[in-house]
N, C-alpha and C positions, 0 to 999 in steps of 0.2 A: 775102411781099412786104414793102414798107416801111411804116413808121409815120410819118404826117404830122400835125403839129399845125396846125390851122386857127384863127387868131385873127381873129374877125369878129363884129361886133355886130349885123349885120342878119340876121335869121332866114332870110329868103328866099335871100340870098347864101350863108349857111352851108349851107343844105340843098342848093343847087345844087352847090357845090364838094364837099361830103361825098358826094353821090350820084355825081358823076363819078368821084371818086377810089376810092370803094368798088366801083363798077362795074368799075374797072380793077384790082381786087385789092388795093388798099392798105387798111391799117388807119388810121382817123382818130381823132384826139383833138380835142376842141372847147373853145375858150375864147371867151367873149363880151366879155372886158375884157383890156386890156393886162397888168394885174396878174396875172390868172389865167393868161394866156399865159406870162408869165415863170415863174410857179410850176410850171406843168405841164411846161415845157421843162426846168427844173432837175430835177424829180422823175422824169420819164419818158424823157428823152433821145431825142426823136424823130429820125428820119433827115432830116427836112426841116420847116421852119416856113414857113407862108404867113401873112403878117401884113398885116392892114388897117392903114391909116395913121390914119384918124379913128376913135378908140375913145372910150367914155364916161369913162374915168378917165385913164390916161396914154396918150399917143398911141403909134403904132407905132414912131416913131423913138426915143422914150425906152425902150420895151419892148426894142427891139433893143440899145440901149446896155446895159441891165441884163443881157440874155442874154449879151452878149459879155464881161461881167465874169466870167462863170463859165468858167474855163479848159477845163472838160470840154465846153463847147459852142462853143468858138471856131472849130471847123472845120465846125460844122453850118450848112448853107446856110439863109439866111433870105431869103425873097422877099417883096417888097412888092407888095401888090395894092391899087390905089386908083382911085377915080373921079376923082382930081385930074388935070385936064388943062392947068392953067396951067403954062407952061414953067418959071417960077421955083420952083413947088412940086415939079415933077418933078426939077429940078436939086438941090434940097435933099434929096429922098428918096434920090436916087442918091449924093449926096455923103456921106450919113450912114452908108454902109457896107453897105447891102443887097447881096446877091449878084446880084439882078436886080429889075426893076420890070415889072409887068404892069398893064394898065389894065382897069377894069370898064366895060362888061360883058365878061365872059370870052368869048374866042373859043376854042372847044373845042380845035381841032387845035393851034394854037400853045401854048395852055396846057399840054396834055398833053406836048408836045415839050419845053417848058422844064422841067416837073416831072421828066420822065424824064432829061433831060440832067444835072440836079443830083443825082438819085439814083444815076446810073451813073458820075458823073465822079470818084468817089473822094473827094469832099469829106466824105462822111458818116463817122461813127465806127464803124459796125457792119459 
């Protein structure tokens, strides 16, 4: 199956997403900070990145910007996952270049459908 990088600073949210993805046959890589997420994306070239927006060091928008600077990752789908529900925050997230935006708490069926869509859409490098 696919390798998915999860960048999430909340341990409970990380466990939930990891367990769901692993249960569906995916390999997961975990980062708890934006800086580690960027480093792991560059080193391991995942098929998909799931990025929280509010992280303890750099935010998800800055992490996305740094990931996109690496030409080898410019076609890797990066999906924002955030509890932000304010319309202006959502617009900023979407405008920053994420391939999709999903809200927390995660709704299982739509979450899996979006993940599968991006893994099967040919956006990935592998």
